[in-house]
N, C-alpha and C positions, 0 to 999 in steps of 0.2 A: 603346187603341182601334184597330179596323182599319178599312179601307175601306168594308166593309158598315155598320159601326156610324155613321161618319162619314156616309155616304149618309142613314143613317136620321134622322141630326140636323138634316138640311135640312128636314125638318117642323116645326122648332122656331121660335121667335122670334127667336133669338141663337145665336150657336154655343156650342159645349160650353165649360165652364171648362176653363182650363189649356193650350189649344191656341195655339201661338206664334201670331205676326201673319202667318207667310206661309201657314199652314194656315187662318187667319181669313180671309184674302183668297181664297183660292180657295174658302172655305165661302161668303164675300158673293157671289162671282161665280155659283156655282153657286144662289144663294139669288136670283139676279136683280138684284145692287146692284153692277154693273160699278164705279161711279165709286168707292165704298168701298173695294172690293177693289183697285183701283189705287193709292188712296192709301195705302193699307197696306204693297202692294208698294215703292211708291216710298220708302216711309220706311225699307227696310231696306237692307243693304250685301250684298255678296258675289255670287259666282256663283250661288248658289241664288236669292236675289233676284233676280237678273235673269233667270234661267229663268223664274221665276213671271211677272215683269214682260214677259216677249216673249210668254210664253204669253196673258197679257190681252191684250195689242195683236193678236197673231194673232186671237183670238177676235173683237175688234173689227173687224178685217178691215183694219187698218192695216199691211200686211205691211211695208213699209221700216222703220217703227218696231221691228216686233218683229224684222227682221233685225239691226237695231241691237243690240237686247238678247239676242239669241240669241249673236252674237259675244263682247259682254260676258259671257255665260254659259260661252263656250267651247263652244258647240255649234251644230250645224246645225238649222235649221226643220225640225220634223217634216214628213214628206209625209201621215203617216197621219190618222185621223179627231182631231178635237179632244178628242173623249170620251176615246181612249187617253191622250192627253198628260195631261189632267188627271188621270186615274186612277194614271198615274206618278208625278206630280207629289206627289199627296196621298198616296201609299203612301210615298214615299221621305220626305216631311214626316213622316209618322206614326212610319215606322221608325226615323228619326233622333232624335225628341224633341225636336229643339234649337230646331228652327225655329218 
């Protein structure tokens, strides 16, 4: 699956089968279910999970919490649009295939 196919899947009622939990989190967030996305991100460990968690708090507008998670991810908070960050995270997760 690529980013375009992932975007198309947002019209469905559920994420595509076979997506890892972090990709599911980004799917649910884009589908309008921030709480479910947050629960999925919170349930995962590691720097990639921290990056998704950070993005979710940035999207929420809680920048101090986002900055905590960016630090855990070993990243700085992006200054660009949220959409670009979402695209980069989704693309990385789809390319990695493990998340």
